[in-house]
DSSP file (Angstrom, degrees, kcal/mol; ACC not computed):
  #  RESIDUE AA STRUCTURE BP1 BP2  ACC     N-H-->O    O-->H-N    N-H-->O    O-->H-N    TCO  KAPPA ALPHA  PHI   PSI    X-CA   Y-CA   Z-CA
    1    1 A M              0   0    0      0, 0.0     2,-0.3     0, 0.0   108,-0.0   0.000 360.0 360.0 360.0 130.6    3.3   -4.9   25.4
    2    2 A F        -     0   0    0      1,-0.1   104,-0.0     2,-0.0   100,-0.0  -0.634 360.0-121.2 -90.4 145.2    4.7   -1.9   23.8
    3    3 A S     >  -     0   0    0     -2,-0.3     4,-3.0    99,-0.1     3,-0.2  -0.244  36.0 -99.0 -76.5 169.3    6.9    0.7   25.5
    4    4 A D  H  > S+     0   0    0      1,-0.2     4,-2.6     2,-0.2     5,-0.2   0.880 123.4  53.2 -60.8 -35.3    5.9    4.4   25.7
    5    5 A S  H  > S+     0   0    0      2,-0.2     4,-1.8     1,-0.2    -1,-0.2   0.869 109.3  47.9 -68.0 -34.2    8.1    5.3   22.7
    6    6 A A  H  > S+     0   0    0     -3,-0.2     4,-2.9     2,-0.2    -2,-0.2   0.886 111.7  50.2 -72.6 -39.8    6.6    2.6   20.5
    7    7 A Q  H  X S+     0   0    0     -4,-3.0     4,-2.4     2,-0.2     5,-0.2   0.919 109.5  51.3 -64.3 -38.5    3.1    3.7   21.5
    8    8 A K  H  X S+     0   0    0     -4,-2.6     4,-2.8    -5,-0.2    -2,-0.2   0.900 110.3  50.2 -60.5 -39.8    4.0    7.3   20.7
    9    9 A F  H  X S+     0   0    0     -4,-1.8     4,-2.8     2,-0.2    -2,-0.2   0.957 111.4  47.9 -60.3 -50.9    5.3    6.1   17.3
   10   10 A A  H  X S+     0   0    0     -4,-2.9     4,-1.8     1,-0.2    -2,-0.2   0.910 115.3  43.5 -66.2 -40.2    2.1    4.1   16.5
   11   11 A I  H  X S+     0   0    0     -4,-2.4     4,-1.9     2,-0.2    -1,-0.2   0.892 115.1  49.4 -69.5 -39.6   -0.2    7.0   17.5
   12   12 A G  H  X S+     0   0    0     -4,-2.8     4,-2.0    -5,-0.2    -2,-0.2   0.861 108.4  54.2 -62.6 -36.2    2.0    9.6   15.6
   13   13 A R  H  X S+     0   0    0     -4,-2.8     4,-1.9     2,-0.2    -2,-0.2   0.917 110.1  46.6 -63.9 -42.5    2.0    7.4   12.5
   14   14 A E  H  X S+     0   0    0     -4,-1.8     4,-1.9     1,-0.2    -1,-0.2   0.842 112.4  50.0 -68.3 -33.6   -1.8    7.2   12.5
   15   15 A L  H  X S+     0   0    0     -4,-1.9     4,-2.1     2,-0.2    -1,-0.2   0.825 108.1  52.6 -71.1 -30.8   -2.0   10.9   13.0
   16   16 A A  H  X S+     0   0    0     -4,-2.0     4,-1.3     2,-0.2    -2,-0.2   0.853 108.7  51.7 -69.2 -35.1    0.4   11.5   10.2
   17   17 A L  H  <>S+     0   0    0     -4,-1.9     5,-1.1     2,-0.2     3,-0.4   0.935 111.7  45.8 -65.3 -45.7   -1.8    9.3    7.9
   18   18 A V  H ><5S+     0   0    0     -4,-1.9     3,-1.4     1,-0.2    -2,-0.2   0.915 112.1  51.1 -63.7 -44.1   -4.8   11.3    8.8
   19   19 A R  H 3<5S+     0   0    0     -4,-2.1    -1,-0.2     1,-0.3    -2,-0.2   0.766 102.8  61.0 -66.1 -24.0   -3.0   14.6    8.4
   20   20 A S  T 3<5S-     0   0    0     -4,-1.3    -1,-0.3    -3,-0.4    -2,-0.2   0.493 103.4-128.0 -82.6  -1.6   -1.8   13.6    4.9
   21   21 A N  T <>5 +     0   0    0     -3,-1.4     4,-1.7    -4,-0.3     3,-0.2   0.837  53.3 153.6  58.9  36.5   -5.3   13.2    3.5
   22   22 A A  H  >< +     0   0    0     -5,-1.1     4,-2.6     1,-0.2     5,-0.3   0.895  68.2  57.5 -65.5 -37.7   -4.6    9.7    2.2
   23   23 A A  H  > S+     0   0    0     -6,-0.3     4,-1.5     1,-0.2    -1,-0.2   0.884 106.1  49.9 -59.9 -39.2   -8.3    8.8    2.5
   24   24 A L  H  > S+     0   0    0     -3,-0.2     4,-1.7     2,-0.2    -1,-0.2   0.891 112.2  46.3 -69.1 -37.4   -9.3   11.7    0.2
   25   25 A Y  H  X S+     0   0    0     -4,-1.7     4,-0.9     1,-0.2    -2,-0.2   0.886 115.1  47.2 -74.8 -36.6   -6.7   10.7   -2.5
   26   26 A K  H  X S+     0   0    0     -4,-2.6     4,-0.6     1,-0.2    -1,-0.2   0.802 111.6  50.6 -74.8 -23.2   -7.7    7.0   -2.3
   27   27 A A  H  < S+     0   0    0     -4,-1.5     3,-0.2    -5,-0.3    -1,-0.2   0.862 111.6  48.0 -76.8 -34.7  -11.4    7.9   -2.5
   28   28 A T  H  X S+     0   0    0     -4,-1.7     4,-1.6     1,-0.2    -2,-0.2   0.660  95.6  76.4 -82.4 -11.4  -10.9   10.1   -5.6
   29   29 A L  H  X S+     0   0    0     -4,-0.9     4,-2.9     1,-0.2     5,-0.2   0.948  89.9  53.6 -61.7 -49.3   -8.7    7.5   -7.4
   30   30 A A  H  X S+     0   0    0     -4,-0.6     4,-2.2     1,-0.2    -1,-0.2   0.881 111.1  42.6 -63.5 -39.2  -11.6    5.2   -8.5
   31   31 A P  H  > S+     0   0    0      0, 0.0     4,-2.3     0, 0.0     5,-0.2   0.862 115.2  52.6 -73.2 -27.7  -13.7    7.9  -10.2
   32   32 A V  H  X S+     0   0    0     -4,-1.6     4,-2.6     2,-0.2    -2,-0.2   0.927 111.9  45.0 -66.8 -44.7  -10.5    9.4  -11.8
   33   33 A C  H  X S+     0   0    0     -4,-2.9     4,-2.8     2,-0.2    -1,-0.2   0.908 114.8  49.3 -65.0 -41.8   -9.6    6.0  -13.2
   34   34 A L  H  X S+     0   0    0     -4,-2.2     4,-2.3    -5,-0.2    -2,-0.2   0.887 114.3  42.7 -66.3 -39.5  -13.2    5.4  -14.4
   35   35 A V  H  X S+     0   0    0     -4,-2.3     4,-2.8     2,-0.2     5,-0.2   0.909 114.8  52.3 -74.3 -41.2  -13.5    8.7  -16.1
   36   36 A G  H  X S+     0   0    0     -4,-2.6     4,-3.0    -5,-0.2     5,-0.2   0.926 110.1  48.7 -57.4 -47.0   -9.9    8.3  -17.6
   37   37 A T  H  X S+     0   0    0     -4,-2.8     4,-2.6     1,-0.2     5,-0.2   0.939 113.2  46.6 -60.3 -46.4  -10.8    4.8  -18.9
   38   38 A Y  H  X S+     0   0    0     -4,-2.3     4,-2.0     2,-0.2    -2,-0.2   0.896 113.4  47.6 -63.7 -39.7  -14.0    6.0  -20.5
   39   39 A A  H  X S+     0   0    0     -4,-2.8     4,-2.6     2,-0.2    -2,-0.2   0.945 113.9  47.1 -64.6 -49.7  -12.4    9.1  -22.1
   40   40 A S  H  X S+     0   0    0     -4,-3.0     4,-2.7     1,-0.2    -2,-0.2   0.891 112.8  49.0 -64.7 -36.2   -9.4    7.1  -23.5
   41   41 A L  H  X S+     0   0    0     -4,-2.6     4,-2.2    -5,-0.2    -1,-0.2   0.899 112.5  48.8 -67.0 -37.3  -11.8    4.3  -24.9
   42   42 A L  H  X S+     0   0    0     -4,-2.0     4,-1.5    -5,-0.2    -2,-0.2   0.869 113.0  48.2 -69.4 -36.8  -14.0    7.1  -26.5
   43   43 A Y  H  X S+     0   0    0     -4,-2.6     4,-2.7     2,-0.2     5,-0.2   0.937 111.9  48.3 -68.8 -45.7  -10.8    8.7  -28.0
   44   44 A I  H  X S+     0   0    0     -4,-2.7     4,-1.9     1,-0.2     6,-0.2   0.879 112.6  48.7 -64.5 -38.8   -9.5    5.4  -29.3
   45   45 A K  H  <>S+     0   0    0     -4,-2.2     5,-2.3    -5,-0.2     6,-0.6   0.822 113.7  46.7 -69.2 -32.0  -12.8    4.5  -30.9
   46   46 A Q  H  <5S+     0   0    0     -4,-1.5     3,-0.4     3,-0.2    -2,-0.2   0.919 114.6  45.5 -76.9 -44.0  -13.2    7.9  -32.5
   47   47 A T  H  <5S+     0   0    0     -4,-2.7    -2,-0.2     1,-0.2    -3,-0.2   0.836 119.1  40.6 -71.4 -31.1   -9.6    8.0  -33.9
   48   48 A L  T  <5S-     0   0    0     -4,-1.9    -1,-0.2    -5,-0.2    -2,-0.2   0.451 107.5-121.8 -93.9  -0.1   -9.7    4.5  -35.3
   49   49 A G  T > 5 +     0   0    0     -3,-0.4     3,-1.0    -4,-0.4    -3,-0.2   0.885  59.0 149.7  68.9  39.3  -13.2    4.7  -36.6
   50   50 A L  G > < +     0   0    0     -5,-2.3     3,-0.6     1,-0.2    -4,-0.1   0.459  52.0  81.2 -89.3   3.1  -14.5    1.8  -34.5
   51   51 A F  G 3  S+     0   0    0     -6,-0.6    -1,-0.2     1,-0.2    -5,-0.1   0.667  90.4  54.7 -79.1 -15.0  -18.1    3.2  -34.1
   52   52 A S  G <  S+     0   0    0     -3,-1.0    -1,-0.2     2,-0.0    -2,-0.2   0.512  92.5  90.5 -98.9  -1.7  -18.9    1.8  -37.6
   53   53 A I  S <  S-     0   0    0     -3,-0.6     5,-0.0     1,-0.2    -4,-0.0  -0.305  92.7 -68.4 -84.4 175.5  -17.8   -1.8  -36.9
   54   54 A Q    >>  -     0   0    0      1,-0.1     4,-1.8    -2,-0.1     3,-0.7  -0.204  43.7-118.5 -60.0 148.0  -20.0   -4.6  -35.5
   55   55 A V  H 3> S+     0   0    0      1,-0.2     4,-2.9     2,-0.2     5,-0.2   0.870 111.3  57.8 -60.1 -39.8  -21.3   -4.3  -32.0
   56   56 A R  H 3> S+     0   0    0      1,-0.2     4,-1.6     2,-0.2    -1,-0.2   0.836 105.6  50.0 -65.6 -28.8  -19.6   -7.4  -30.7
   57   57 A F  H <> S+     0   0    0     -3,-0.7     4,-2.3     2,-0.2    -1,-0.2   0.909 111.3  49.8 -70.4 -41.9  -16.1   -6.0  -31.8
   58   58 A R  H  X S+     0   0    0     -4,-1.8     4,-2.9     1,-0.2     5,-0.2   0.937 109.3  52.0 -61.6 -45.0  -16.9   -2.8  -29.9
   59   59 A V  H  X S+     0   0    0     -4,-2.9     4,-2.2     1,-0.2    -1,-0.2   0.885 108.5  49.9 -57.4 -38.0  -17.9   -4.8  -26.9
   60   60 A A  H  X S+     0   0    0     -4,-1.6     4,-2.3     2,-0.2    -1,-0.2   0.874 111.5  49.6 -72.6 -33.3  -14.6   -6.7  -27.0
   61   61 A V  H  X S+     0   0    0     -4,-2.3     4,-2.8     2,-0.2     5,-0.2   0.948 111.5  49.1 -64.0 -45.4  -12.7   -3.3  -27.3
   62   62 A N  H  X S+     0   0    0     -4,-2.9     4,-2.2     2,-0.2    -2,-0.2   0.850 112.1  48.9 -60.0 -37.8  -14.7   -2.0  -24.3
   63   63 A L  H  X S+     0   0    0     -4,-2.2     4,-2.3    -5,-0.2    -1,-0.2   0.933 112.6  46.3 -63.5 -49.4  -13.9   -5.1  -22.3
   64   64 A V  H  X S+     0   0    0     -4,-2.3     4,-2.4     2,-0.2    -2,-0.2   0.938 115.0  47.0 -59.6 -49.3  -10.3   -5.0  -23.0
   65   65 A G  H  X S+     0   0    0     -4,-2.8     4,-2.6     1,-0.2    -2,-0.2   0.877 111.2  52.1 -60.4 -38.9  -10.1   -1.2  -22.2
   66   66 A G  H  X S+     0   0    0     -4,-2.2     4,-2.2    -5,-0.2    -1,-0.2   0.916 109.5  49.4 -67.4 -39.5  -12.1   -1.8  -19.0
   67   67 A M  H  X S+     0   0    0     -4,-2.3     4,-2.5     2,-0.2     5,-0.2   0.949 110.1  50.7 -63.8 -46.8   -9.7   -4.5  -17.9
   68   68 A L  H  X S+     0   0    0     -4,-2.4     4,-2.6     1,-0.2    -2,-0.2   0.909 110.6  50.5 -57.3 -44.1   -6.7   -2.2  -18.6
   69   69 A G  H  X S+     0   0    0     -4,-2.6     4,-2.1     2,-0.2    -1,-0.2   0.866 110.1  49.3 -61.9 -36.6   -8.5    0.5  -16.5
   70   70 A L  H  X S+     0   0    0     -4,-2.2     4,-2.2     2,-0.2    -2,-0.2   0.891 109.8  50.3 -69.8 -36.7   -9.0   -1.9  -13.7
   71   71 A V  H  X S+     0   0    0     -4,-2.5     4,-2.4     2,-0.2     5,-0.2   0.917 110.6  50.8 -63.7 -44.8   -5.4   -3.0  -13.8
   72   72 A A  H  X S+     0   0    0     -4,-2.6     4,-2.7    -5,-0.2    -2,-0.2   0.891 108.6  52.3 -57.0 -43.5   -4.4    0.7  -13.7
   73   73 A Y  H  X S+     0   0    0     -4,-2.1     4,-2.6     2,-0.2    -2,-0.2   0.930 111.1  45.9 -56.9 -49.9   -6.6    1.3  -10.7
   74   74 A Y  H  X S+     0   0    0     -4,-2.2     4,-2.5     2,-0.2     5,-0.2   0.910 113.7  48.1 -67.0 -41.2   -5.1   -1.5   -8.7
   75   75 A L  H  X S+     0   0    0     -4,-2.4     4,-2.4     2,-0.2    -1,-0.2   0.944 116.1  44.2 -64.9 -45.6   -1.6   -0.5   -9.5
   76   76 A L  H  X S+     0   0    0     -4,-2.7     4,-2.5    -5,-0.2    -2,-0.2   0.913 112.4  52.7 -63.4 -41.5   -2.3    3.1   -8.7
   77   77 A S  H  X S+     0   0    0     -4,-2.6     4,-1.9     2,-0.2    -2,-0.2   0.910 111.0  45.7 -62.7 -46.0   -4.1    2.2   -5.5
   78   78 A D  H  X S+     0   0    0     -4,-2.5     4,-2.6     2,-0.2     5,-0.2   0.907 112.5  52.3 -66.9 -40.7   -1.2    0.0   -4.2
   79   79 A T  H  X S+     0   0    0     -4,-2.4     4,-2.3    -5,-0.2    -2,-0.2   0.899 109.8  47.6 -67.0 -36.7    1.3    2.8   -5.1
   80   80 A L  H  X S+     0   0    0     -4,-2.5     4,-2.5     2,-0.2     5,-0.2   0.882 111.8  52.1 -67.1 -38.2   -0.7    5.4   -3.2
   81   81 A G  H  X S+     0   0    0     -4,-1.9     4,-2.0    -5,-0.2    -2,-0.2   0.932 111.8  44.6 -62.4 -46.5   -0.9    3.0   -0.2
   82   82 A H  H  X S+     0   0    0     -4,-2.6     4,-2.5     2,-0.2     5,-0.3   0.919 114.1  50.4 -64.9 -46.2    2.8    2.4   -0.2
   83   83 A F  H  X S+     0   0    0     -4,-2.3     4,-2.5     1,-0.2     5,-0.2   0.947 113.5  44.0 -61.0 -48.0    3.6    6.2   -0.6
   84   84 A F  H  X S+     0   0    0     -4,-2.5     4,-2.4     2,-0.2    -1,-0.2   0.857 112.9  50.8 -71.2 -31.3    1.4    7.3    2.2
   85   85 A D  H  X S+     0   0    0     -4,-2.0     4,-2.4    -5,-0.2     5,-0.2   0.943 115.5  43.7 -63.8 -47.2    2.5    4.4    4.6
   86   86 A H  H  X S+     0   0    0     -4,-2.5     4,-2.5     1,-0.2     5,-0.2   0.917 112.5  51.7 -71.4 -37.8    6.2    5.3    4.0
   87   87 A R  H  X S+     0   0    0     -4,-2.5     4,-3.0    -5,-0.3     5,-0.2   0.944 111.5  47.6 -65.2 -45.5    5.6    9.0    4.3
   88   88 A A  H  X S+     0   0    0     -4,-2.4     4,-2.2     1,-0.2     5,-0.2   0.903 112.1  49.0 -60.6 -38.2    3.8    8.6    7.6
   89   89 A D  H  X S+     0   0    0     -4,-2.4     4,-2.6     2,-0.2     5,-0.2   0.902 113.8  46.5 -64.3 -38.0    6.5    6.4    9.0
   90   90 A K  H  X S+     0   0    0     -4,-2.5     4,-2.2    -5,-0.2    -2,-0.2   0.943 112.0  50.6 -75.6 -43.0    9.1    8.9    7.9
   91   91 A M  H  < S+     0   0    0     -4,-3.0    -1,-0.2    -5,-0.2    -2,-0.2   0.911 115.1  43.5 -55.4 -45.7    7.2   11.9    9.3
   92   92 A C  H >< S+     0   0    0     -4,-2.2     3,-1.4    -5,-0.2     4,-0.3   0.910 112.8  50.1 -71.6 -42.5    6.8   10.3   12.6
   93   93 A A  H >< S+     0   0    0     -4,-2.6     3,-1.1     1,-0.3     7,-0.6   0.855 105.9  58.2 -63.1 -33.8   10.3    8.9   12.9
   94   94 A K  T 3< S+     0   0    0     -4,-2.2    -1,-0.3    -5,-0.2    -2,-0.2   0.447  84.1  83.0 -78.6   4.9   11.7   12.3   12.1
   95   95 A M  T <  S-     0   0    0     -3,-1.4     2,-0.3     1,-0.3    -1,-0.2   0.717 108.9 -43.4 -78.5 -19.2   10.0   13.9   15.1
   96   96 A G    <>  -     0   0    0     -3,-1.1     4,-2.3    -4,-0.3    -1,-0.3  -0.895  57.0 -85.0 165.1 165.1   12.7   12.8   17.4
   97   97 A K  H  > S+     0   0    0     -2,-0.3     4,-2.7     1,-0.2     5,-0.3   0.909 122.0  52.6 -57.9 -47.6   15.0   10.2   18.6
   98   98 A E  H  > S+     0   0    0      1,-0.2     4,-2.2     2,-0.2    -1,-0.2   0.857 109.3  49.7 -61.9 -34.5   12.5    8.6   20.9
   99   99 A Y  H  > S+     0   0    0     -3,-0.2     4,-2.9     2,-0.2    -2,-0.2   0.953 112.5  46.6 -66.8 -48.3    9.9    8.3   18.0
  100  100 A A  H  X S+     0   0    0     -4,-2.3     4,-1.9    -7,-0.6    -2,-0.2   0.896 112.6  49.0 -63.5 -38.1   12.4    6.7   15.7
  101  101 A Q  H  X S+     0   0    0     -4,-2.7     4,-2.0     2,-0.2    -1,-0.2   0.906 111.1  51.9 -63.9 -44.1   13.6    4.3   18.4
  102  102 A G  H  X S+     0   0    0     -4,-2.2     4,-3.2    -5,-0.3    -2,-0.2   0.903 106.2  56.0 -56.9 -43.8    9.9    3.5   19.1
  103  103 A G  H  X S+     0   0    0     -4,-2.9     4,-2.4     1,-0.2     5,-0.2   0.908 106.6  47.5 -54.6 -46.7    9.4    2.8   15.4
  104  104 A V  H  X S+     0   0    0     -4,-1.9     4,-1.9     2,-0.2    -1,-0.2   0.899 115.2  45.3 -66.7 -39.6   12.0    0.3   15.3
  105  105 A E  H  X S+     0   0    0     -4,-2.0     4,-2.4     2,-0.2    -2,-0.2   0.871 110.0  56.6 -67.1 -39.1   10.7   -1.4   18.4
  106  106 A F  H  X S+     0   0    0     -4,-3.2     4,-1.8     1,-0.2    -2,-0.2   0.952 112.6  39.6 -53.7 -56.3    7.2   -1.2   17.1
  107  107 A Y  H  X S+     0   0    0     -4,-2.4     4,-2.1     1,-0.2     5,-0.2   0.816 111.9  57.2 -69.3 -31.7    8.0   -3.0   13.9
  108  108 A D  H  X S+     0   0    0     -4,-1.9     4,-2.5    -5,-0.2    -1,-0.2   0.919 110.2  44.5 -60.6 -43.0   10.3   -5.5   15.7
  109  109 A K  H  X S+     0   0    0     -4,-2.4     4,-2.7     2,-0.2    -2,-0.2   0.863 110.8  53.5 -68.7 -36.2    7.4   -6.5   17.9
  110  110 A L  H  X S+     0   0    0     -4,-1.8     4,-2.3     2,-0.2    -1,-0.2   0.919 112.6  44.9 -62.5 -45.2    4.9   -6.7   15.1
  111  111 A L  H  X S+     0   0    0     -4,-2.1     4,-2.2     1,-0.2    -2,-0.2   0.923 113.5  50.0 -70.4 -43.0    7.3   -9.1   13.2
  112  112 A L  H  X S+     0   0    0     -4,-2.5     4,-2.1     2,-0.2    -2,-0.2   0.929 110.5  49.1 -59.0 -46.3    7.9  -11.1   16.3
  113  113 A R  H  X S+     0   0    0     -4,-2.7     4,-2.9     1,-0.2     5,-0.2   0.942 112.3  49.1 -57.7 -48.3    4.2  -11.4   17.0
  114  114 A N  H  X S+     0   0    0     -4,-2.3     4,-1.9     1,-0.2    -1,-0.2   0.851 110.0  51.5 -66.2 -30.4    3.6  -12.5   13.3
  115  115 A Q  H  X S+     0   0    0     -4,-2.2     4,-1.4     2,-0.2    -1,-0.2   0.879 110.5  48.1 -70.9 -37.4    6.4  -15.1   13.6
  116  116 A A  H  X S+     0   0    0     -4,-2.1     4,-2.7     1,-0.2    -2,-0.2   0.895 111.1  50.4 -67.7 -41.9    4.9  -16.5   16.8
  117  117 A L  H  X S+     0   0    0     -4,-2.9     4,-2.8     1,-0.2     5,-0.2   0.882 105.9  58.2 -64.2 -36.3    1.4  -16.7   15.1
  118  118 A R  H  X S+     0   0    0     -4,-1.9     4,-0.5    -5,-0.2     7,-0.3   0.915 112.1  39.4 -56.1 -43.9    3.0  -18.5   12.2
  119  119 A V  H >< S+     0   0    0     -4,-1.4     3,-0.5     1,-0.2    -2,-0.2   0.911 116.6  48.5 -77.4 -40.9    4.2  -21.1   14.5
  120  120 A L  H 3< S+     0   0    0     -4,-2.7    -2,-0.2     1,-0.2    -1,-0.2   0.859 110.9  50.8 -68.3 -34.9    1.2  -21.3   16.6
  121  121 A L  H >< S-     0   0    0     -4,-2.8     3,-1.2     1,-0.2     2,-0.3   0.576  90.0-162.1 -79.9  -9.0   -1.3  -21.5   13.6
  122  122 A G  T <X  +     0   0    0     -3,-0.5     4,-1.5    -4,-0.5    -1,-0.2  -0.446  66.8   2.8  69.5-128.1    0.6  -24.3   12.0
  123  123 A W  H 3> S+     0   0    0     -2,-0.3     4,-1.3     1,-0.2    -1,-0.3   0.884 135.9  50.1 -63.1 -42.0   -0.3  -24.7    8.3
  124  124 A E  H <> S+     0   0    0     -3,-1.2     4,-1.3     1,-0.2     3,-0.3   0.885 108.0  54.6 -69.6 -32.6   -2.6  -21.8    8.2
  125  125 A G  H  > S+     0   0    0     -7,-0.3     4,-2.5     1,-0.2    -1,-0.2   0.813 105.4  53.5 -65.8 -31.6    0.0  -19.6    9.8
  126  126 A Q  H  < S+     0   0    0     -4,-1.5    -1,-0.2    -8,-0.2    -2,-0.2   0.801 109.2  48.9 -74.3 -26.5    2.5  -20.6    7.0
  127  127 A K  H  < S+     0   0    0     -4,-1.3    -2,-0.2    -3,-0.3    -1,-0.2   0.762 118.2  39.9 -80.3 -24.2    0.0  -19.5    4.4
  128  128 A I  H  < S+     0   0    0     -4,-1.3     8,-3.3    -5,-0.2     2,-0.3   0.893 118.8  36.3 -90.6 -42.6   -0.6  -16.2    6.2
  129  129 A Y  B  < S-A  135   0A   0     -4,-2.5     6,-0.2     6,-0.3     2,-0.1  -0.775  70.2-131.4-119.3 154.0    3.0  -15.2    7.3
  130  130 A T    >   -     0   0    0      4,-2.7     3,-0.8    -2,-0.3   -12,-0.1  -0.402  40.3 -97.4 -92.8 179.8    6.5  -15.5    5.9
  131  131 A L  T 3  S+     0   0    0      1,-0.3    -1,-0.1    -2,-0.1   -13,-0.0   0.824 125.2  51.8 -68.3 -27.6    9.3  -16.8    7.9
  132  132 A Y  T 3  S-     0   0    0      2,-0.0    -1,-0.3   -18,-0.0   -17,-0.2   0.610 123.6-100.9 -82.5 -14.6   10.5  -13.2    8.7
  133  133 A G  S <  S+     0   0    0     -3,-0.8    -2,-0.1     1,-0.3   -19,-0.1   0.386  76.6 138.1 107.6  -4.6    7.0  -12.2   10.0
  134  134 A N        -     0   0    0      1,-0.1    -4,-2.7    13,-0.1     2,-0.4  -0.381  60.9-106.7 -69.4 151.7    5.8  -10.3    6.9
  135  135 A V  B     -A  129   0A   0     -6,-0.2    -6,-0.3     1,-0.1    -1,-0.1  -0.707  36.8-114.0 -79.0 129.7    2.2  -10.9    5.8
  136  136 A Q        -     0   0    0     -8,-3.3    -1,-0.1    -2,-0.4     2,-0.0  -0.440  31.1-121.2 -64.2 123.0    2.0  -13.0    2.7
  137  137 A P        -     0   0    0      0, 0.0     6,-0.1     0, 0.0     3,-0.1  -0.345   9.0-134.3 -61.3 144.3    0.7  -11.0   -0.3
  138  138 A K  S    S+     0   0    0      4,-0.4     2,-0.3     1,-0.2     5,-0.1   0.822  87.3   0.3 -71.3 -28.3   -2.4  -12.4   -1.9
  139  139 A S  S    S-     0   0    0      3,-0.7     3,-0.3     1,-0.1    -1,-0.2  -0.975  71.4-114.5-151.2 165.5   -0.9  -11.9   -5.3
  140  140 A V  S    S+     0   0    0     -2,-0.3     3,-0.1     1,-0.2    -1,-0.1   0.788 115.6  43.8 -70.9 -28.9    2.3  -10.6   -6.8
  141  141 A F  S    S+     0   0    0      1,-0.2     2,-0.5    -3,-0.0    -1,-0.2   0.536 106.9  62.1 -93.4  -7.5    0.6   -7.6   -8.4
  142  142 A H        +     0   0    0     -3,-0.3    -3,-0.7   -64,-0.1     2,-0.5  -0.817  53.3 149.5-128.6  87.0   -1.7   -6.6   -5.5
  143  143 A T        -     0   0    0     -2,-0.5   -61,-0.2    -3,-0.1   -62,-0.1  -0.907  20.5-172.6-119.9 102.7    0.1   -5.5   -2.3
  144  144 A K        +     0   0    0     -2,-0.5    -1,-0.1     1,-0.1     0, 0.0   0.869  69.4  28.6 -67.8 -34.7   -1.9   -3.0   -0.4
  145  145 A H  S    S-     0   0    0      1,-0.1   -63,-0.1   -64,-0.1     3,-0.1  -0.932  86.9-100.6-123.8 149.3    0.8   -2.2    2.2
  146  146 A P        -     0   0    0      0, 0.0     2,-0.1     0, 0.0    -1,-0.1  -0.163  51.7 -92.8 -52.0 156.5    4.6   -2.3    2.3
  147  147 A Q     >  -     0   0    0      1,-0.1     4,-2.0   -13,-0.1     5,-0.2  -0.474  29.3-123.1 -67.9 148.4    6.2   -5.3    4.0
  148  148 A L  H  > S+     0   0    0      1,-0.2     4,-2.4     2,-0.2     5,-0.2   0.799 111.1  56.2 -61.9 -29.8    6.9   -4.8    7.7
  149  149 A T  H  > S+     0   0    0      2,-0.2     4,-2.6     1,-0.2    -1,-0.2   0.935 108.5  49.1 -68.2 -46.2   10.6   -5.6    7.2
  150  150 A E  H  > S+     0   0    0      2,-0.2     4,-1.8     1,-0.2    -2,-0.2   0.893 112.0  46.7 -60.8 -42.1   10.8   -2.8    4.7
  151  151 A R  H  X S+     0   0    0     -4,-2.0     4,-2.0     2,-0.2    -1,-0.2   0.896 112.9  50.3 -70.8 -37.3    9.1   -0.3    6.9
  152  152 A R  H  X S+     0   0    0     -4,-2.4     4,-2.6     1,-0.2    -2,-0.2   0.913 109.5  51.9 -64.6 -42.4   11.3   -1.4    9.8
  153  153 A R  H  X S+     0   0    0     -4,-2.6     4,-1.9     1,-0.2    -2,-0.2   0.872 110.8  47.3 -64.1 -38.2   14.4   -0.9    7.7
  154  154 A K  H  X S+     0   0    0     -4,-1.8     4,-1.6     2,-0.2    -1,-0.2   0.882 113.6  45.8 -70.4 -38.4   13.4    2.5    6.7
  155  155 A V  H  X S+     0   0    0     -4,-2.0     4,-2.0     2,-0.2    -2,-0.2   0.899 111.6  53.4 -67.8 -38.2   12.6    3.7   10.2
  156  156 A A  H  X S+     0   0    0     -4,-2.6     4,-3.2     1,-0.2     5,-0.3   0.893 105.3  56.0 -66.1 -40.6   15.9    2.1   11.4
  157  157 A Q  H  X S+     0   0    0     -4,-1.9     4,-2.1     1,-0.2     5,-0.3   0.893 109.2  45.4 -57.5 -40.8   17.8    4.1    8.7
  158  158 A I  H  X>S+     0   0    0     -4,-1.6     4,-1.5     2,-0.2     5,-0.6   0.870 114.0  50.2 -72.7 -32.7   16.4    7.3   10.0
  159  159 A Y  H  X5S+     0   0    0     -4,-2.0     4,-1.3   -59,-0.2    -2,-0.2   0.950 118.7  34.9 -70.3 -47.7   17.1    6.3   13.6
  160  160 A Y  H  <5S+     0   0    0     -4,-3.2     4,-0.3     1,-0.2    -2,-0.2   0.803 124.6  39.5 -84.1 -24.9   20.7    5.3   13.0
  161  161 A F  H  <5S+     0   0    0     -4,-2.1    -3,-0.2    -5,-0.3    -1,-0.2   0.751 126.0  31.0 -92.8 -25.6   21.7    7.9   10.4
  162  162 A E  H  <5S+     0   0    0     -4,-1.5    -3,-0.2    -5,-0.3    -2,-0.1   0.766 131.4  27.2-100.5 -29.5   19.9   11.0   11.8
  163  163 A F     <<       0   0    0     -4,-1.3    -3,-0.2    -5,-0.6    -2,-0.1   0.299 360.0 360.0-122.2  10.2   19.9   10.4   15.5
  164  164 A A              0   0    0     -4,-0.3    -1,-0.1    -5,-0.0    -4,-0.1   0.420 360.0 360.0 -81.2 360.0   23.0    8.3   16.2
């Protein structure tokens, strides 16, 4: 059960995420990456004169360019997610000492819950959660959200250095 200050932090963090228009930026990222990939492939094919080569080589160039565009999309998507999550935590923690203290407690309890689930779920829990309570990333290159320990550390820094 969360205390009142932890509940205030959780609600404030979600409101800060909504206020930051994170959903708008994340929604426009895919079309921007698609148009950027198309325009860059078109430019590369025109400057290198690849329109006159065989179709199978042009298909290979398009596939390689498409894969690079997809990698760029995933990297930018994760970067945006990290940016908006950290910014929402920071905005909420700077609202006052009670919010910052609630943020530290909120992340402490989330980490504690994940550690308990890791033990209770056995082998499946070890695949899902780390020893510290973070969620195991599905891949090294694709982490949608920052680790809970990192978020807790940043909120704790605000609490101890600005409100102590």
